[in-house]
C-alpha positions, 0 to 999 in steps of 0.5 A: 462448651466453656462458661464464656462460650455460653455467656456469648451465645446468651448476648449473640440470641439476644442481640438477634432477637432485638435485631428481629423484633417487628415494629408490630410487636406491641411493647414496641408499638411506640419505639419500633426501631429500639434494638441492637439494630441501632448498633448495627447501623454504625457498623455497616460492614458486618451483618451482626457484631460480636457484642463483646467487640462492640462494647469494648472500646467502652469498657477499656478503662472499667477496672482502672475507673473502679480503682479510682473509686476505691482509691484509699490510703490504707494499704490492706484495705486496699488490697481487699478491695482491689482483689477481684477488679483484676480484669479476670472477670467477664464483665457480662453486666457492664457490656449488656448495660453499655450496648443497651445505652448505645442502642438507646442513644442512637434511637434518640437521635443522639450519636452512639457515644455513651453519655458520662451517666451512662458510662458510670452506670455501667462502672457502678452494675459491676461494682455492685456485682462484684461486692454481692460476690464477696458477700455471697462466698462469706454466707456459702463458705465458698473458697474459690472466685474467678479462678483463684481463692476466694477474698474470705479465704485469703483474709478471712469472713470479717474482712471479706464482709468489710470489703464488701460493704466498702465497694457497695458504699463507693459504688453509691457515692458514685451513683449519688454523683450522677445526679438523677433522683430516678436513676438514684431510686432505680439502682437503690431497688437492686441492693434491697432486691440483693438482701431479699433474694439471699433470704428467699435463698435461705428458705424452701417450699414444699408444693412443687409449683411454689418451688419454681415460683420461689426459684425464679423470683429468687433468681430474679432478685439475686441475679437479673434485678441488677441487670434489669435496673441497670438497663432501665437506668441507662434509658431513664438518662437519655429518654423521658418514655415510660415504654422505653424504660419498660422495654429496657427493663424487661430485657434486662430482666429476661437476660438476667434470668436466662444467664442465671439458668445457664449458670445453674446447668454449668454447676452440674456440666462443668468443673471447677477449673472451668467455672473459676468456682466450686462446682456442684456448690448449689447442691452442696449447700442443699439448694434446689436450682433449675436443673434439680427442680426439672429433673425431679419433675421429669423423674416424678412423670416417670414413676 
C-alpha cells in the first residue's frame, strides 16, 4: 500500500469515528452533532464521502494562492520558494483543516462554505509545513523530497535556509491579515513547537518509559501541533465556545500523531521511490522512532 493510500485510510477512519460519536460522549456534551456527519448532510446521496473529494473544491487554488503570497521580483529566491509548491504535495494538512472548518460552519448554522479567514488558515498551514520541510532537509542532510531533489541539494544549504525563512515570513504576514489576535497566538505556538521538537530530536532518553514519552512529545511538537492548532484556529473564527475549540484541537492532535506513526512505519516498509524521499532516513540518522521502540520492547519480552 502506497503512502497516499495510508493517508486516505487515516482520514477515512477519523471521518468515520467523528460520524459515529454519540451525543452522550462527555467531550461532545455541549456539541452533540459536531462531526463530519455535518459535512455529509450536504452530500446525502453518499453514505460516506471521500475526504479528498469533499475538500477538493476549497483547495483548487491552494498552490496558486501560496505563490501569490510569495510573489517577489528576485528570480532566484522566487524559484526556491516556489520549488515545493508545484502541486505534487499531498496537501493533507489543508484537507484536514478544510473538513474541520466546514463541519464547524454547518454546526454553527452557517453554510458549509469556508470563511475567508478559514481558507487563509488552510493555506498558512501548508506554508508552515513546507517551510519546516525545507529546514528539516538541511538539518538531516536529506537529498530528496516529494519525488525530486531536495531544495538544499539543488541550491545549497544557505539558500535553502533563507527560502524556508522567507516562506515562514510570508505565512506570518498572511496570518496577521486575518485580524484575529487569538488565531495569531494559536498558530504562532506551532513555530515554537517545531523548534522545540527539533531540539528534542537531538536528545535521547535512557529509560524505556521516558523514551516513549520523549518520542510522543517530539512527535506532537514536530507534526501534530500544526494540525491541532490549525483545527483550533478555524474553530475560533466560527465559535466562541472553548469546548468546541478543545474538541477541534484534540481531533487534530490525535490525527497528527497517528499520521506520524504511519509515516514512521512507512520509513521501514516502503522504498524511496514510493516515499518520495530517502527510506530508513531516521534509522540512518540514529533516531529511534515508534517501530524501533516497539521492536526493542518486543525483543526484550522474548529474552
